[in-house]
C-alpha positions in Angstrom: 82.8 92.3 -143.7 80.2 94.9 -144.5 79.9 96.0 -148.2 78.0 99.2 -148.8 76.4 98.9 -152.2 75.4 102.6 -152.3 79.0 103.6 -151.9 80.1 101.4 -154.7 77.3 102.6 -157.0 78.3 106.2 -156.2 81.8 105.7 -157.5 82.9 107.2 -160.8 83.2 105.0 -163.8 87.0 104.9 -163.6 86.8 104.1 -159.9 84.3 101.2 -160.6 86.6 99.9 -163.3 89.5 99.9 -160.9 87.4 98.1 -158.3 86.4 95.4 -160.8 90.0 95.0 -162.0 91.1 94.6 -158.4 88.4 92.1 -157.6 89.2 90.1 -160.8 93.0 90.1 -160.0 92.2 88.8 -156.6 90.2 86.0 -158.1 93.0 85.2 -160.5 95.6 85.1 -157.7 93.4 82.8 -155.7 93.2 80.4 -158.6 97.0 80.5 -158.9 97.3 79.6 -155.2 95.3 76.4 -155.9 91.9 77.5 -154.8 89.5 75.3 -156.7 86.4 76.6 -158.5 83.7 74.0 -158.3 80.7 73.7 -160.6 77.5 72.1 -159.6 76.4 69.0 -161.5 73.7 71.1 -163.2 76.3 73.6 -164.4 78.5 70.8 -165.7 75.6 69.3 -167.5 74.7 72.6 -169.1 78.3 73.2 -170.3 78.5 69.6 -171.7 75.2 70.1 -173.6 76.5 73.4 -175.0 79.8 71.9 -176.1 77.9 69.0 -177.7 75.6 71.4 -179.6 78.6 73.4 -180.8 80.4 70.2 -181.9 77.3 69.2 -183.9 76.7 72.7 -185.4 79.8 74.9 -185.2 78.4 77.4 -187.7 75.2 77.9 -185.9 74.9 81.0 -183.8 76.5 84.5 -184.1 80.0 85.7 -184.2 81.2 88.2 -181.6 81.3 90.9 -184.4 77.6 90.2 -185.2 76.6 90.4 -181.6 78.4 93.7 -181.2 76.6 95.1 -184.3 73.2 94.1 -182.9 74.0 95.6 -179.5 75.2 98.9 -181.1 72.0 99.1 -183.2 69.7 98.6 -180.2 71.1 101.7 -178.4 
């Protein structure tokens, strides 16, 4: 299968959104069919570390609202 990146990048924003939604739906349907997503041992280790850090310090970090405000200010 040949994917032409320049064609994808030339799509309008609504067309790109539709393409992404279609791709996402296809991924979701594969998961429902039993396709397994596998993580590498390194990815599992990182996720376990992050969960442990969160368990130790649940109030550390930023809320989604705080992150959105910072992003909006940086524009």
